[in-house]
C-alpha positions as CSV (number, residue, x, y, z in Angstrom):
1,M,1.6,-3.3,3.4
2,N,-0.6,-1.2,1.0
3,F,-2.1,2.1,1.5
4,L,-5.2,1.4,3.5
5,S,-3.3,-1.1,5.7
6,H,-0.8,1.6,6.7
7,F,-3.7,3.9,7.2
8,Y,-5.5,1.5,9.6
9,F,-2.7,2.2,12.2
10,E,-3.3,6.0,11.8
11,R,-7.1,6.0,11.5
12,K,-7.7,8.1,14.7
13,T,-4.8,10.4,13.9
14,G,-5.9,13.8,13.0
15,N,-2.5,15.1,11.6
16,C,-2.9,14.8,7.8
17,Y,0.7,15.4,7.1
18,Y,1.6,12.6,9.4
19,I,-0.8,10.3,7.5
20,L,0.5,11.3,4.3
21,G,4.0,10.5,5.5
22,T,2.8,6.9,6.3
23,V,1.8,6.3,2.6
24,L,4.3,8.6,0.9
25,P,7.1,6.0,0.2
26,D,4.5,4.1,-1.9
27,L,3.1,7.1,-3.5
28,L,6.5,8.0,-4.7
29,K,7.2,4.5,-5.9
30,N,4.0,4.6,-7.9
31,A,4.7,8.0,-9.3
32,D,8.2,7.0,-10.6
33,K,9.9,3.8,-9.6
34,H,13.5,5.6,-10.0
35,I,12.6,8.1,-7.1
36,I,14.7,7.2,-4.1
37,L,14.6,9.5,-1.0
38,H,15.9,8.7,2.5
39,P,14.7,11.6,4.8
40,E,14.6,9.1,7.9
41,K,17.1,11.2,9.8
42,L,16.4,14.7,8.7
43,H,14.9,17.3,10.8
44,H,13.1,20.7,9.5
45,P,12.3,23.7,11.3
46,D,8.6,23.4,10.2
47,N,6.4,21.0,12.3
48,Y,4.4,20.0,9.2
49,I,7.5,18.9,7.4
50,N,8.7,16.9,10.6
51,S,5.3,15.4,10.6
52,I,5.6,13.9,7.2
53,I,9.2,12.6,8.2
54,Q,7.7,11.0,11.3
55,G,4.9,9.4,9.2
56,W,7.5,8.1,6.8
57,N,9.5,6.5,9.6
58,K,6.3,4.9,10.8
59,H,5.8,3.5,7.3
60,L,9.2,1.8,7.3
61,E,8.6,0.4,10.9
62,V,5.3,-1.1,10.0
63,D,6.6,-2.7,6.8
64,R,9.5,-4.0,8.7
65,Y,7.3,-5.8,11.2
66,F,4.9,-7.0,8.6
67,H,7.5,-8.4,6.2
68,S,9.3,-10.3,9.0
69,S,6.2,-11.8,10.6
70,D,5.2,-15.5,10.5
71,F,1.8,-14.3,9.0
72,F,3.3,-12.6,5.8
73,I,6.0,-15.3,5.3
74,T,3.5,-18.1,5.7
75,R,0.4,-16.7,4.0
76,S,2.3,-15.0,1.0
77,H,4.0,-18.3,0.3
78,H,0.7,-20.3,0.4
79,L,-0.9,-17.8,-1.8
80,K,1.9,-17.9,-4.3
81,N,1.6,-21.7,-4.6
82,L,-2.2,-21.4,-5.0
83,L,-1.7,-18.8,-7.8
84,L,1.0,-20.8,-9.6
85,P,-1.4,-22.9,-11.7
86,A,-3.5,-19.8,-12.7
87,I,-0.5,-17.9,-14.1
88,E,1.3,-20.7,-15.9
89,G,3.2,-19.1,-18.7
90,S,3.1,-15.6,-17.3
91,P,6.4,-13.7,-17.0
92,V,5.4,-12.6,-13.6
93,K,7.5,-13.8,-10.7
94,P,5.3,-15.9,-8.4
95,F,6.8,-14.5,-5.2
96,F,6.0,-11.0,-6.2
97,L,2.6,-11.9,-7.1
98,G,1.9,-13.6,-3.7
99,H,3.3,-10.7,-1.8
100,I,1.2,-8.0,-3.6
101,A,-1.9,-10.1,-3.7
102,L,-1.7,-10.8,0.0
103,E,-1.5,-7.0,0.7
104,L,-4.3,-6.2,-1.6
105,I,-6.6,-8.8,-0.1
106,L,-5.7,-7.1,3.5
107,D,-6.8,-3.8,2.0
108,N,-10.1,-5.3,0.7
109,L,-10.9,-6.9,4.1
110,L,-10.2,-3.8,6.0
111,L,-12.7,-1.9,3.6
112,T,-15.4,-4.6,3.5
113,T,-15.3,-5.0,7.3
114,R,-15.4,-1.2,7.8
115,K,-12.3,-1.2,9.9
116,V,-11.2,1.7,7.7
117,I,-13.2,4.3,5.8
118,V,-11.8,5.1,2.5
119,N,-13.3,8.6,2.5
120,D,-11.4,9.4,5.7
121,F,-8.2,8.4,4.0
122,Y,-8.8,10.6,0.8
123,D,-10.0,13.6,3.1
124,H,-6.7,13.7,4.8
125,L,-4.7,13.6,1.6
126,T,-6.7,16.4,0.0
127,T,-6.2,18.5,3.2
128,C,-2.3,18.6,2.9
129,A,-1.1,21.8,1.2
130,D,0.9,21.2,-1.9
131,D,3.6,23.8,-0.8
132,V,4.3,21.7,2.3
133,I,4.7,18.6,0.3
134,H,6.9,20.4,-2.2
135,E,9.1,21.6,0.6
136,F,9.4,18.2,2.1
137,L,10.2,16.6,-1.3
138,T,13.0,19.2,-2.1
139,F,14.3,19.1,1.4
140,S,14.7,15.4,1.0
141,G,16.6,15.9,-2.3
142,L,14.0,15.5,-5.0
143,K,14.8,18.2,-7.7
144,D,11.9,17.5,-10.0
145,T,8.7,17.3,-8.0
146,D,6.5,17.6,-11.1
147,V,6.2,13.9,-11.8
148,F,5.1,13.4,-8.3
149,F,2.3,16.0,-8.2
150,R,1.0,14.8,-11.6
151,F,0.6,11.4,-10.1
152,F,-0.8,12.7,-6.7
153,E,-3.4,14.6,-8.3
154,K,-4.6,11.7,-10.4
155,F,-4.5,9.5,-7.4
156,K,-6.8,11.8,-5.4
157,K,-9.1,12.3,-8.3
158,S,-9.6,8.8,-9.4
159,R,-10.1,7.6,-6.0
160,Y,-8.8,4.1,-7.2
161,L,-8.8,2.6,-3.7
162,D,-12.7,2.6,-3.6
163,T,-12.5,-0.3,-6.1
164,Y,-10.5,-2.5,-3.5
165,A,-13.8,-3.1,-1.7
166,E,-14.7,-5.3,-4.8
167,T,-13.1,-8.6,-4.6
168,K,-13.5,-9.1,-8.3
169,K,-11.2,-6.1,-8.9
170,I,-8.1,-7.4,-7.0
171,A,-6.9,-9.5,-10.0
172,Y,-7.3,-6.3,-12.0
173,A,-5.4,-4.3,-9.4
174,L,-2.6,-7.0,-9.5
175,K,-2.4,-6.6,-13.3
176,R,-2.1,-3.0,-13.0
177,I,0.7,-3.2,-10.6
178,C,2.6,-6.1,-12.6
179,M,2.3,-3.8,-15.7
180,R,4.8,-1.4,-14.3
181,V,7.4,-4.3,-14.7
182,W,6.0,-6.6,-17.3
183,Q,4.1,-5.1,-20.4
184,D,1.7,-8.1,-20.8
185,P,1.6,-9.8,-17.3
186,F,-1.8,-11.8,-17.7
187,T,-4.2,-12.9,-20.3
188,E,-7.9,-12.6,-19.6
189,E,-8.1,-16.5,-18.9
190,Q,-5.3,-16.1,-16.3
191,E,-7.2,-13.1,-14.6
192,D,-10.3,-15.2,-14.3
193,K,-8.3,-18.1,-12.7
194,M,-6.6,-15.6,-10.3
195,N,-10.0,-14.2,-9.4
196,E,-11.1,-17.7,-8.4
197,V,-8.0,-18.2,-6.3
198,L,-8.3,-14.7,-4.8
199,F,-12.0,-15.1,-3.9
200,A,-11.4,-18.4,-2.0
201,Y,-8.2,-17.1,-0.2
202,R,-10.1,-13.8,0.9
203,A,-12.9,-16.0,2.5
204,N,-10.1,-18.2,4.1
205,L,-8.6,-15.0,5.7
206,L,-11.8,-13.3,6.6
207,N,-12.1,-14.8,10.2
208,D,-8.4,-14.2,11.4
209,F,-6.9,-11.4,9.0
210,M,-6.9,-9.0,12.0
211,L,-4.2,-11.2,13.7
212,I,-1.4,-9.5,11.9
213,F,-2.8,-5.8,12.7
214,D,-3.0,-6.7,16.3
215,E,0.5,-8.2,16.4
216,I,2.1,-5.2,14.6
217,E,0.1,-2.8,16.9
218,E,1.3,-4.6,20.0
219,K,5.0,-4.1,18.8
220,L,4.4,-0.5,18.0
221,I,3.2,0.1,21.6
222,V,6.2,-1.7,23.1
223,V,8.6,0.5,20.9
């Protein structure tokens, strides 16, 4: 799941460090794909640090439920097949594209149906103190934290997630993500064709996209 989908499950939570923890694995991946941390079983004497760790574990739990769900398996496969003609000749792996496209559409739907408020998400992130985040990162084994903080400041300042409310920007967001792996993932013509597919698929999901959030919420309650 993407940033706002993870935030959905914590939208009523007041602890900014816990919320940061729920998206931190993806923030670190975006900052530098080579950063690999495993703080899952760590315990720190500071409550704020432990809140980040607990949020991190919640992220892993939600992703595990999501990626093993029939919803994800069926919908990402269907979307992959719909996108195949649009990306003919592209180096991007179709499974990867279907996976990421579905997650971006879910974020778009949460925003456009006002299930989450993007300002609330950013407010929580800006409330977190850098020294607490730095302590968490070094405690978890990251020696050089500069690369993360440079990315994190840009992430908060650009407020890029605001654009997820615009369906026409989903293909562009996909392109940006794919550019981390492939230098020239799509042509302009391919982007236009992808947008057509994504518009139609978003409309198809509109009436029942909350099924996956309800399903995961039920599993989280049971646990």
